mmJSON file of the N, C-alpha and C atoms, coordinates in Angstrom:
{"data_MODEL":{"atom_site":{
"group_PDB":["ATOM","ATOM","ATOM","ATOM","ATOM","ATOM","ATOM","ATOM","ATOM","ATOM","ATOM","ATOM","ATOM","ATOM","ATOM","ATOM","ATOM","ATOM","ATOM","ATOM","ATOM","ATOM","ATOM","ATOM","ATOM","ATOM","ATOM","ATOM","ATOM","ATOM","ATOM","ATOM","ATOM","ATOM","ATOM","ATOM","ATOM","ATOM","ATOM","ATOM","ATOM","ATOM","ATOM","ATOM","ATOM","ATOM","ATOM","ATOM","ATOM","ATOM","ATOM","ATOM","ATOM","ATOM","ATOM","ATOM","ATOM","ATOM","ATOM","ATOM","ATOM","ATOM","ATOM","ATOM","ATOM","ATOM","ATOM","ATOM","ATOM","ATOM","ATOM","ATOM","ATOM","ATOM","ATOM","ATOM","ATOM","ATOM","ATOM","ATOM","ATOM","ATOM","ATOM","ATOM","ATOM","ATOM","ATOM","ATOM","ATOM","ATOM","ATOM","ATOM","ATOM","ATOM","ATOM","ATOM","ATOM","ATOM","ATOM","ATOM","ATOM","ATOM","ATOM","ATOM","ATOM","ATOM","ATOM","ATOM","ATOM","ATOM","ATOM","ATOM","ATOM","ATOM","ATOM","ATOM","ATOM","ATOM","ATOM","ATOM","ATOM","ATOM","ATOM","ATOM","ATOM","ATOM","ATOM","ATOM","ATOM","ATOM","ATOM","ATOM","ATOM","ATOM","ATOM","ATOM","ATOM","ATOM","ATOM","ATOM","ATOM","ATOM","ATOM","ATOM","ATOM","ATOM","ATOM","ATOM","ATOM","ATOM","ATOM","ATOM","ATOM","ATOM","ATOM","ATOM","ATOM","ATOM","ATOM","ATOM","ATOM","ATOM","ATOM","ATOM","ATOM","ATOM","ATOM","ATOM","ATOM","ATOM","ATOM","ATOM","ATOM","ATOM","ATOM","ATOM","ATOM","ATOM","ATOM","ATOM","ATOM","ATOM","ATOM","ATOM","ATOM","ATOM","ATOM","ATOM","ATOM","ATOM","ATOM","ATOM","ATOM","ATOM","ATOM","ATOM","ATOM","ATOM","ATOM","ATOM","ATOM","ATOM","ATOM","ATOM"],
"id":[1,2,3,4,5,6,7,8,9,10,11,12,13,14,15,16,17,18,19,20,21,22,23,24,25,26,27,28,29,30,31,32,33,34,35,36,37,38,39,40,41,42,43,44,45,46,47,48,49,50,51,52,53,54,55,56,57,58,59,60,61,62,63,64,65,66,67,68,69,70,71,72,73,74,75,76,77,78,79,80,81,82,83,84,85,86,87,88,89,90,91,92,93,94,95,96,97,98,99,100,101,102,103,104,105,106,107,108,109,110,111,112,113,114,115,116,117,118,119,120,121,122,123,124,125,126,127,128,129,130,131,132,133,134,135,136,137,138,139,140,141,142,143,144,145,146,147,148,149,150,151,152,153,154,155,156,157,158,159,160,161,162,163,164,165,166,167,168,169,170,171,172,173,174,175,176,177,178,179,180,181,182,183,184,185,186,187,188,189,190,191,192,193,194,195,196,197,198,199,200,201,202,203,204],
"type_symbol":["N","C","C","N","C","C","N","C","C","N","C","C","N","C","C","N","C","C","N","C","C","N","C","C","N","C","C","N","C","C","N","C","C","N","C","C","N","C","C","N","C","C","N","C","C","N","C","C","N","C","C","N","C","C","N","C","C","N","C","C","N","C","C","N","C","C","N","C","C","N","C","C","N","C","C","N","C","C","N","C","C","N","C","C","N","C","C","N","C","C","N","C","C","N","C","C","N","C","C","N","C","C","N","C","C","N","C","C","N","C","C","N","C","C","N","C","C","N","C","C","N","C","C","N","C","C","N","C","C","N","C","C","N","C","C","N","C","C","N","C","C","N","C","C","N","C","C","N","C","C","N","C","C","N","C","C","N","C","C","N","C","C","N","C","C","N","C","C","N","C","C","N","C","C","N","C","C","N","C","C","N","C","C","N","C","C","N","C","C","N","C","C","N","C","C","N","C","C","N","C","C","N","C","C"],
"label_atom_id":["N","CA","C","N","CA","C","N","CA","C","N","CA","C","N","CA","C","N","CA","C","N","CA","C","N","CA","C","N","CA","C","N","CA","C","N","CA","C","N","CA","C","N","CA","C","N","CA","C","N","CA","C","N","CA","C","N","CA","C","N","CA","C","N","CA","C","N","CA","C","N","CA","C","N","CA","C","N","CA","C","N","CA","C","N","CA","C","N","CA","C","N","CA","C","N","CA","C","N","CA","C","N","CA","C","N","CA","C","N","CA","C","N","CA","C","N","CA","C","N","CA","C","N","CA","C","N","CA","C","N","CA","C","N","CA","C","N","CA","C","N","CA","C","N","CA","C","N","CA","C","N","CA","C","N","CA","C","N","CA","C","N","CA","C","N","CA","C","N","CA","C","N","CA","C","N","CA","C","N","CA","C","N","CA","C","N","CA","C","N","CA","C","N","CA","C","N","CA","C","N","CA","C","N","CA","C","N","CA","C","N","CA","C","N","CA","C","N","CA","C","N","CA","C","N","CA","C","N","CA","C","N","CA","C","N","CA","C"],
"label_alt_id":[null,null,null,null,null,null,null,null,null,null,null,null,null,null,null,null,null,null,null,null,null,null,null,null,null,null,null,null,null,null,null,null,null,null,null,null,null,null,null,null,null,null,null,null,null,null,null,null,null,null,null,null,null,null,null,null,null,null,null,null,null,null,null,null,null,null,null,null,null,null,null,null,null,null,null,null,null,null,null,null,null,null,null,null,null,null,null,null,null,null,null,null,null,null,null,null,null,null,null,null,null,null,null,null,null,null,null,null,null,null,null,null,null,null,null,null,null,null,null,null,null,null,null,null,null,null,null,null,null,null,null,null,null,null,null,null,null,null,null,null,null,null,null,null,null,null,null,null,null,null,null,null,null,null,null,null,null,null,null,null,null,null,null,null,null,null,null,null,null,null,null,null,null,null,null,null,null,null,null,null,null,null,null,null,null,null,null,null,null,null,null,null,null,null,null,null,null,null,null,null,null,null,null,null],
"label_comp_id":["MET","MET","MET","PRO","PRO","PRO","GLU","GLU","GLU","PRO","PRO","PRO","GLY","GLY","GLY","GLY","GLY","GLY","LYS","LYS","LYS","LYS","LYS","LYS","TYR","TYR","TYR","ASP","ASP","ASP","THR","THR","THR","ARG","ARG","ARG","ARG","ARG","ARG","ALA","ALA","ALA","ARG","ARG","ARG","LEU","LEU","LEU","ARG","ARG","ARG","LYS","LYS","LYS","ASP","ASP","ASP","ALA","ALA","ALA","GLU","GLU","GLU","ASP","ASP","ASP","ALA","ALA","ALA","GLY","GLY","GLY","ILE","ILE","ILE","SER","SER","SER","ASP","ASP","ASP","GLN","GLN","GLN","ASP","ASP","ASP","ALA","ALA","ALA","ASN","ASN","ASN","ASP","ASP","ASP","THR","THR","THR","ALA","ALA","ALA","ASN","ASN","ASN","GLU","GLU","GLU","THR","THR","THR","LEU","LEU","LEU","GLN","GLN","GLN","ASP","ASP","ASP","ASP","ASP","ASP","PRO","PRO","PRO","SER","SER","SER","TRP","TRP","TRP","GLN","GLN","GLN","SER","SER","SER","ARG","ARG","ARG","GLY","GLY","GLY","PRO","PRO","PRO","ARG","ARG","ARG","THR","THR","THR","GLU","GLU","GLU","ARG","ARG","ARG","GLY","GLY","GLY","ARG","ARG","ARG","GLY","GLY","GLY","PRO","PRO","PRO","LYS","LYS","LYS","GLY","GLY","GLY","GLU","GLU","GLU","ARG","ARG","ARG","SER","SER","SER","GLY","GLY","GLY","ASN","ASN","ASN","GLN","GLN","GLN","HIS","HIS","HIS","ASN","ASN","ASN","ASP","ASP","ASP"],
"label_asym_id":["A","A","A","A","A","A","A","A","A","A","A","A","A","A","A","A","A","A","A","A","A","A","A","A","A","A","A","A","A","A","A","A","A","A","A","A","A","A","A","A","A","A","A","A","A","A","A","A","A","A","A","A","A","A","A","A","A","A","A","A","A","A","A","A","A","A","A","A","A","A","A","A","A","A","A","A","A","A","A","A","A","A","A","A","A","A","A","A","A","A","A","A","A","A","A","A","A","A","A","A","A","A","A","A","A","A","A","A","A","A","A","A","A","A","A","A","A","A","A","A","A","A","A","A","A","A","A","A","A","A","A","A","A","A","A","A","A","A","A","A","A","A","A","A","A","A","A","A","A","A","A","A","A","A","A","A","A","A","A","A","A","A","A","A","A","A","A","A","A","A","A","A","A","A","A","A","A","A","A","A","A","A","A","A","A","A","A","A","A","A","A","A","A","A","A","A","A","A","A","A","A","A","A","A"],
"label_entity_id":["1","1","1","1","1","1","1","1","1","1","1","1","1","1","1","1","1","1","1","1","1","1","1","1","1","1","1","1","1","1","1","1","1","1","1","1","1","1","1","1","1","1","1","1","1","1","1","1","1","1","1","1","1","1","1","1","1","1","1","1","1","1","1","1","1","1","1","1","1","1","1","1","1","1","1","1","1","1","1","1","1","1","1","1","1","1","1","1","1","1","1","1","1","1","1","1","1","1","1","1","1","1","1","1","1","1","1","1","1","1","1","1","1","1","1","1","1","1","1","1","1","1","1","1","1","1","1","1","1","1","1","1","1","1","1","1","1","1","1","1","1","1","1","1","1","1","1","1","1","1","1","1","1","1","1","1","1","1","1","1","1","1","1","1","1","1","1","1","1","1","1","1","1","1","1","1","1","1","1","1","1","1","1","1","1","1","1","1","1","1","1","1","1","1","1","1","1","1","1","1","1","1","1","1"],
"label_seq_id":[1,1,1,2,2,2,3,3,3,4,4,4,5,5,5,6,6,6,7,7,7,8,8,8,9,9,9,10,10,10,11,11,11,12,12,12,13,13,13,14,14,14,15,15,15,16,16,16,17,17,17,18,18,18,19,19,19,20,20,20,21,21,21,22,22,22,23,23,23,24,24,24,25,25,25,26,26,26,27,27,27,28,28,28,29,29,29,30,30,30,31,31,31,32,32,32,33,33,33,34,34,34,35,35,35,36,36,36,37,37,37,38,38,38,39,39,39,40,40,40,41,41,41,42,42,42,43,43,43,44,44,44,45,45,45,46,46,46,47,47,47,48,48,48,49,49,49,50,50,50,51,51,51,52,52,52,53,53,53,54,54,54,55,55,55,56,56,56,57,57,57,58,58,58,59,59,59,60,60,60,61,61,61,62,62,62,63,63,63,64,64,64,65,65,65,66,66,66,67,67,67,68,68,68],
"pdbx_PDB_ins_code":[null,null,null,null,null,null,null,null,null,null,null,null,null,null,null,null,null,null,null,null,null,null,null,null,null,null,null,null,null,null,null,null,null,null,null,null,null,null,null,null,null,null,null,null,null,null,null,null,null,null,null,null,null,null,null,null,null,null,null,null,null,null,null,null,null,null,null,null,null,null,null,null,null,null,null,null,null,null,null,null,null,null,null,null,null,null,null,null,null,null,null,null,null,null,null,null,null,null,null,null,null,null,null,null,null,null,null,null,null,null,null,null,null,null,null,null,null,null,null,null,null,null,null,null,null,null,null,null,null,null,null,null,null,null,null,null,null,null,null,null,null,null,null,null,null,null,null,null,null,null,null,null,null,null,null,null,null,null,null,null,null,null,null,null,null,null,null,null,null,null,null,null,null,null,null,null,null,null,null,null,null,null,null,null,null,null,null,null,null,null,null,null,null,null,null,null,null,null,null,null,null,null,null,null],
"Cartn_x":[4.27,4.006,4.107,5.007,5.149,3.892,3.572,2.39,2.769,1.921,2.186,2.421,3.426,3.775,4.788,5.033,6.012,7.418,8.402,9.796,10.206,9.833,10.214,9.555,8.295,7.576,8.277,8.586,9.232,10.615,11.356,12.678,12.576,11.613,11.414,10.996,10.095,9.658,10.83,11.698,12.861,13.804,13.996,14.87,14.267,12.962,12.299,12.381,12.22,12.29,13.692,14.704,16.09,16.389,15.919,16.114,15.452,14.257,13.545,14.287,14.794,15.555,16.822,17.485,18.699,18.398,17.162,16.755,16.35,16.407,16.126,14.726,13.964,12.615,12.721,11.883,11.933,11.583,11.947,11.718,10.258,9.345,7.925,7.402,7.78,7.324,7.926,9.15,9.792,9.044,8.626,7.876,6.524,5.836,4.545,4.702,5.745,5.994,6.265,7.084,7.391,6.132,5.298,4.064,3.121,2.966,2.081,2.573,3.875,4.448,4.134,4.323,4.062,2.567,1.742,0.305,-0.302,0.291,-0.213,0.22,1.273,1.798,1.034,0.301,-0.509,0.295,1.555,2.341,2.73,2.522,2.852,1.604,0.414,-0.82,-1.216,-1.984,-2.448,-3.413,-3.322,-4.224,-5.446,-5.492,-6.616,-6.334,-7.331,-7.124,-6.81,-5.892,-5.482,-6.236,-6.92,-7.637,-9.056,-9.898,-11.267,-11.235,-10.33,-10.239,-9.899,-9.133,-8.758,-9.917,-11.024,-12.194,-13.037,-12.719,-13.446,-14.298,-15.075,-15.931,-16.893,-17.101,-17.892,-19.301,-19.923,-21.276,-21.357,-20.233,-20.235,-19.708,-19.323,-18.792,-19.907,-19.615,-20.624,-20.884,-22.141,-22.492,-22.881,-22.786,-23.182,-24.675,-25.303,-26.72,-26.871,-27.7,-27.967,-29.304,-29.382,-30.625,-31.126,-31.216,-31.638,-33.126],
"Cartn_y":[-0.983,-0.009,-0.706,-0.267,-0.883,-0.698,-1.7,-1.659,-1.945,-1.512,-1.798,-3.289,-3.594,-4.974,-5.556,-4.882,-5.365,-4.952,-5.595,-5.331,-3.896,-3.405,-2.044,-1.015,-1.258,-0.347,-0.301,-1.479,-1.548,-0.918,-1.115,-0.514,1.01,1.52,2.972,3.549,2.827,3.283,3.331,2.328,2.292,3.466,3.778,4.912,6.232,6.391,7.624,7.741,6.615,6.614,6.996,6.441,6.759,8.238,8.777,10.2,11.068,10.675,11.434,11.353,10.173,10.02,10.862,10.9,11.705,13.195,13.574,14.976,15.332,14.345,14.619,14.264,13.551,13.133,11.836,11.672,10.466,9.231,8.05,6.795,6.614,6.757,6.545,7.561,8.817,9.848,9.652,9.162,8.914,7.816,6.778,5.687,6.195,6.978,7.545,8.479,9.286,10.217,9.467,8.417,7.623,6.968,6.401,5.761,6.774,7.925,8.96,9.437,9.611,10.065,9.091,7.794,6.796,6.635,6.733,6.577,7.751,8.928,10.103,10.134,9.407,9.397,8.359,8.786,7.845,6.722,6.949,5.903,4.781,4.958,3.934,3.329,3.609,3.081,1.779,0.981,-0.297,-0.087,-0.947,-0.882,-1.756,-2.51,-3.407,-4.801,-5.676,-7.059,-7.141,-8.021,-8.159,-9.26,-10.134,-11.242,-11.305,-12.074,-12.266,-12.902,-13.82,-14.504,-13.523,-12.494,-11.493,-10.625,-10.656,-9.857,-10.533,-11.783,-12.47,-13.604,-14.243,-15.356,-14.933,-15.796,-15.46,-14.984,-15.581,-15.198,-13.858,-13.334,-12.078,-10.899,-11.122,-10.046,-9.116,-7.835,-6.884,-7.091,-6.917,-7.049,-8.449,-9.429,-10.795,-10.968,-11.699,-12.008,-13.481,-13.75,-15.128,-15.559,-16.8,-17.341,-18.437,-18.165,-19.154,-19.329],
"Cartn_z":[-11.046,-10.012,-8.651,-7.78,-6.461,-5.615,-4.81,-3.965,-2.517,-1.57,-0.153,0.073,0.858,1.149,0.191,-0.902,-1.873,-1.48,-2.069,-1.721,-2.059,-3.243,-3.626,-2.714,-2.36,-1.464,-0.105,0.44,1.75,1.727,0.634,0.511,0.485,-0.268,-0.362,0.993,1.702,3.018,3.99,3.937,4.828,4.542,3.266,2.917,3.387,3.181,3.646,5.166,5.837,7.302,7.778,7.134,7.505,7.267,6.143,5.864,6.926,7.355,8.39,9.727,10.06,11.302,11.268,10.122,9.975,10.106,9.797,9.911,11.345,12.256,13.66,14.118,13.309,13.685,14.477,15.508,16.341,15.518,16.036,15.312,14.926,15.891,15.611,14.602,14.789,13.861,12.472,12.402,11.108,10.354,11.065,10.45,9.935,10.742,10.335,9.134,9.154,8.051,6.752,6.829,5.634,5.078,5.951,5.497,4.854,5.474,4.929,3.563,3.436,2.172,1.048,1.303,0.27,-0.002,1.019,0.825,0.069,0.186,-0.518,-1.981,-2.314,-3.683,-4.521,-5.56,-6.34,-7.0,-7.303,-7.956,-6.996,-5.7,-4.708,-4.073,-4.594,-4.021,-4.7,-3.988,-4.511,-5.678,-6.67,-7.814,-7.614,-6.543,-6.302,-6.826,-6.758,-7.194,-8.685,-9.045,-10.442,-11.164,-10.409,-11.032,-10.477,-11.126,-10.636,-9.252,-9.042,-7.75,-6.634,-6.954,-5.97,-5.506,-6.24,-5.874,-4.819,-4.444,-3.383,-3.917,-3.017,-3.436,-4.537,-5.497,-6.674,-6.324,-5.338,-4.953,-4.253,-3.776,-3.033,-3.841,-5.09,-5.918,-6.353,-6.397,-6.857,-8.337,-8.747,-10.145,-10.564,-9.672,-10.013,-9.812,-10.723,-10.615,-10.244,-9.246,-8.844,-9.421,-9.861,-10.387,-9.446,-8.152,-7.166,-7.158],
"occupancy":[1.0,1.0,1.0,1.0,1.0,1.0,1.0,1.0,1.0,1.0,1.0,1.0,1.0,1.0,1.0,1.0,1.0,1.0,1.0,1.0,1.0,1.0,1.0,1.0,1.0,1.0,1.0,1.0,1.0,1.0,1.0,1.0,1.0,1.0,1.0,1.0,1.0,1.0,1.0,1.0,1.0,1.0,1.0,1.0,1.0,1.0,1.0,1.0,1.0,1.0,1.0,1.0,1.0,1.0,1.0,1.0,1.0,1.0,1.0,1.0,1.0,1.0,1.0,1.0,1.0,1.0,1.0,1.0,1.0,1.0,1.0,1.0,1.0,1.0,1.0,1.0,1.0,1.0,1.0,1.0,1.0,1.0,1.0,1.0,1.0,1.0,1.0,1.0,1.0,1.0,1.0,1.0,1.0,1.0,1.0,1.0,1.0,1.0,1.0,1.0,1.0,1.0,1.0,1.0,1.0,1.0,1.0,1.0,1.0,1.0,1.0,1.0,1.0,1.0,1.0,1.0,1.0,1.0,1.0,1.0,1.0,1.0,1.0,1.0,1.0,1.0,1.0,1.0,1.0,1.0,1.0,1.0,1.0,1.0,1.0,1.0,1.0,1.0,1.0,1.0,1.0,1.0,1.0,1.0,1.0,1.0,1.0,1.0,1.0,1.0,1.0,1.0,1.0,1.0,1.0,1.0,1.0,1.0,1.0,1.0,1.0,1.0,1.0,1.0,1.0,1.0,1.0,1.0,1.0,1.0,1.0,1.0,1.0,1.0,1.0,1.0,1.0,1.0,1.0,1.0,1.0,1.0,1.0,1.0,1.0,1.0,1.0,1.0,1.0,1.0,1.0,1.0,1.0,1.0,1.0,1.0,1.0,1.0,1.0,1.0,1.0,1.0,1.0,1.0],
"B_iso_or_equiv":[0.0,0.0,0.0,0.0,0.0,0.0,0.0,0.0,0.0,0.0,0.0,0.0,0.0,0.0,0.0,0.0,0.0,0.0,0.0,0.0,0.0,0.0,0.0,0.0,0.0,0.0,0.0,0.0,0.0,0.0,0.0,0.0,0.0,0.0,0.0,0.0,0.0,0.0,0.0,0.0,0.0,0.0,0.0,0.0,0.0,0.0,0.0,0.0,0.0,0.0,0.0,0.0,0.0,0.0,0.0,0.0,0.0,0.0,0.0,0.0,0.0,0.0,0.0,0.0,0.0,0.0,0.0,0.0,0.0,0.0,0.0,0.0,0.0,0.0,0.0,0.0,0.0,0.0,0.0,0.0,0.0,0.0,0.0,0.0,0.0,0.0,0.0,0.0,0.0,0.0,0.0,0.0,0.0,0.0,0.0,0.0,0.0,0.0,0.0,0.0,0.0,0.0,0.0,0.0,0.0,0.0,0.0,0.0,0.0,0.0,0.0,0.0,0.0,0.0,0.0,0.0,0.0,0.0,0.0,0.0,0.0,0.0,0.0,0.0,0.0,0.0,0.0,0.0,0.0,0.0,0.0,0.0,0.0,0.0,0.0,0.0,0.0,0.0,0.0,0.0,0.0,0.0,0.0,0.0,0.0,0.0,0.0,0.0,0.0,0.0,0.0,0.0,0.0,0.0,0.0,0.0,0.0,0.0,0.0,0.0,0.0,0.0,0.0,0.0,0.0,0.0,0.0,0.0,0.0,0.0,0.0,0.0,0.0,0.0,0.0,0.0,0.0,0.0,0.0,0.0,0.0,0.0,0.0,0.0,0.0,0.0,0.0,0.0,0.0,0.0,0.0,0.0,0.0,0.0,0.0,0.0,0.0,0.0,0.0,0.0,0.0,0.0,0.0,0.0],
"pdbx_formal_charge":[null,null,null,null,null,null,null,null,null,null,null,null,null,null,null,null,null,null,null,null,null,null,null,null,null,null,null,null,null,null,null,null,null,null,null,null,null,null,null,null,null,null,null,null,null,null,null,null,null,null,null,null,null,null,null,null,null,null,null,null,null,null,null,null,null,null,null,null,null,null,null,null,null,null,null,null,null,null,null,null,null,null,null,null,null,null,null,null,null,null,null,null,null,null,null,null,null,null,null,null,null,null,null,null,null,null,null,null,null,null,null,null,null,null,null,null,null,null,null,null,null,null,null,null,null,null,null,null,null,null,null,null,null,null,null,null,null,null,null,null,null,null,null,null,null,null,null,null,null,null,null,null,null,null,null,null,null,null,null,null,null,null,null,null,null,null,null,null,null,null,null,null,null,null,null,null,null,null,null,null,null,null,null,null,null,null,null,null,null,null,null,null,null,null,null,null,null,null,null,null,null,null,null,null],
"auth_seq_id":[1,1,1,2,2,2,3,3,3,4,4,4,5,5,5,6,6,6,7,7,7,8,8,8,9,9,9,10,10,10,11,11,11,12,12,12,13,13,13,14,14,14,15,15,15,16,16,16,17,17,17,18,18,18,19,19,19,20,20,20,21,21,21,22,22,22,23,23,23,24,24,24,25,25,25,26,26,26,27,27,27,28,28,28,29,29,29,30,30,30,31,31,31,32,32,32,33,33,33,34,34,34,35,35,35,36,36,36,37,37,37,38,38,38,39,39,39,40,40,40,41,41,41,42,42,42,43,43,43,44,44,44,45,45,45,46,46,46,47,47,47,48,48,48,49,49,49,50,50,50,51,51,51,52,52,52,53,53,53,54,54,54,55,55,55,56,56,56,57,57,57,58,58,58,59,59,59,60,60,60,61,61,61,62,62,62,63,63,63,64,64,64,65,65,65,66,66,66,67,67,67,68,68,68],
"auth_comp_id":["MET","MET","MET","PRO","PRO","PRO","GLU","GLU","GLU","PRO","PRO","PRO","GLY","GLY","GLY","GLY","GLY","GLY","LYS","LYS","LYS","LYS","LYS","LYS","TYR","TYR","TYR","ASP","ASP","ASP","THR","THR","THR","ARG","ARG","ARG","ARG","ARG","ARG","ALA","ALA","ALA","ARG","ARG","ARG","LEU","LEU","LEU","ARG","ARG","ARG","LYS","LYS","LYS","ASP","ASP","ASP","ALA","ALA","ALA","GLU","GLU","GLU","ASP","ASP","ASP","ALA","ALA","ALA","GLY","GLY","GLY","ILE","ILE","ILE","SER","SER","SER","ASP","ASP","ASP","GLN","GLN","GLN","ASP","ASP","ASP","ALA","ALA","ALA","ASN","ASN","ASN","ASP","ASP","ASP","THR","THR","THR","ALA","ALA","ALA","ASN","ASN","ASN","GLU","GLU","GLU","THR","THR","THR","LEU","LEU","LEU","GLN","GLN","GLN","ASP","ASP","ASP","ASP","ASP","ASP","PRO","PRO","PRO","SER","SER","SER","TRP","TRP","TRP","GLN","GLN","GLN","SER","SER","SER","ARG","ARG","ARG","GLY","GLY","GLY","PRO","PRO","PRO","ARG","ARG","ARG","THR","THR","THR","GLU","GLU","GLU","ARG","ARG","ARG","GLY","GLY","GLY","ARG","ARG","ARG","GLY","GLY","GLY","PRO","PRO","PRO","LYS","LYS","LYS","GLY","GLY","GLY","GLU","GLU","GLU","ARG","ARG","ARG","SER","SER","SER","GLY","GLY","GLY","ASN","ASN","ASN","GLN","GLN","GLN","HIS","HIS","HIS","ASN","ASN","ASN","ASP","ASP","ASP"],
"auth_asym_id":["A","A","A","A","A","A","A","A","A","A","A","A","A","A","A","A","A","A","A","A","A","A","A","A","A","A","A","A","A","A","A","A","A","A","A","A","A","A","A","A","A","A","A","A","A","A","A","A","A","A","A","A","A","A","A","A","A","A","A","A","A","A","A","A","A","A","A","A","A","A","A","A","A","A","A","A","A","A","A","A","A","A","A","A","A","A","A","A","A","A","A","A","A","A","A","A","A","A","A","A","A","A","A","A","A","A","A","A","A","A","A","A","A","A","A","A","A","A","A","A","A","A","A","A","A","A","A","A","A","A","A","A","A","A","A","A","A","A","A","A","A","A","A","A","A","A","A","A","A","A","A","A","A","A","A","A","A","A","A","A","A","A","A","A","A","A","A","A","A","A","A","A","A","A","A","A","A","A","A","A","A","A","A","A","A","A","A","A","A","A","A","A","A","A","A","A","A","A","A","A","A","A","A","A"],
"auth_atom_id":["N","CA","C","N","CA","C","N","CA","C","N","CA","C","N","CA","C","N","CA","C","N","CA","C","N","CA","C","N","CA","C","N","CA","C","N","CA","C","N","CA","C","N","CA","C","N","CA","C","N","CA","C","N","CA","C","N","CA","C","N","CA","C","N","CA","C","N","CA","C","N","CA","C","N","CA","C","N","CA","C","N","CA","C","N","CA","C","N","CA","C","N","CA","C","N","CA","C","N","CA","C","N","CA","C","N","CA","C","N","CA","C","N","CA","C","N","CA","C","N","CA","C","N","CA","C","N","CA","C","N","CA","C","N","CA","C","N","CA","C","N","CA","C","N","CA","C","N","CA","C","N","CA","C","N","CA","C","N","CA","C","N","CA","C","N","CA","C","N","CA","C","N","CA","C","N","CA","C","N","CA","C","N","CA","C","N","CA","C","N","CA","C","N","CA","C","N","CA","C","N","CA","C","N","CA","C","N","CA","C","N","CA","C","N","CA","C","N","CA","C","N","CA","C","N","CA","C","N","CA","C","N","CA","C","N","CA","C"],
"pdbx_PDB_model_num":[1,1,1,1,1,1,1,1,1,1,1,1,1,1,1,1,1,1,1,1,1,1,1,1,1,1,1,1,1,1,1,1,1,1,1,1,1,1,1,1,1,1,1,1,1,1,1,1,1,1,1,1,1,1,1,1,1,1,1,1,1,1,1,1,1,1,1,1,1,1,1,1,1,1,1,1,1,1,1,1,1,1,1,1,1,1,1,1,1,1,1,1,1,1,1,1,1,1,1,1,1,1,1,1,1,1,1,1,1,1,1,1,1,1,1,1,1,1,1,1,1,1,1,1,1,1,1,1,1,1,1,1,1,1,1,1,1,1,1,1,1,1,1,1,1,1,1,1,1,1,1,1,1,1,1,1,1,1,1,1,1,1,1,1,1,1,1,1,1,1,1,1,1,1,1,1,1,1,1,1,1,1,1,1,1,1,1,1,1,1,1,1,1,1,1,1,1,1,1,1,1,1,1,1]
}}}
């Protein structure tokens, strides 16, 4: 599943932006429209961290118990 910042996501955003520009939408509005379209589509949204390390420092993760 493509995620924001990935190559497939960026390629899709560029194509959507070009299509919007070809339809007569201004550059800035075309960029905003492309981003909104991808962000609203669940198949293009981030799934979150894939590893424990991606969740942040071990002491700050939710659900951890400290025995200090």
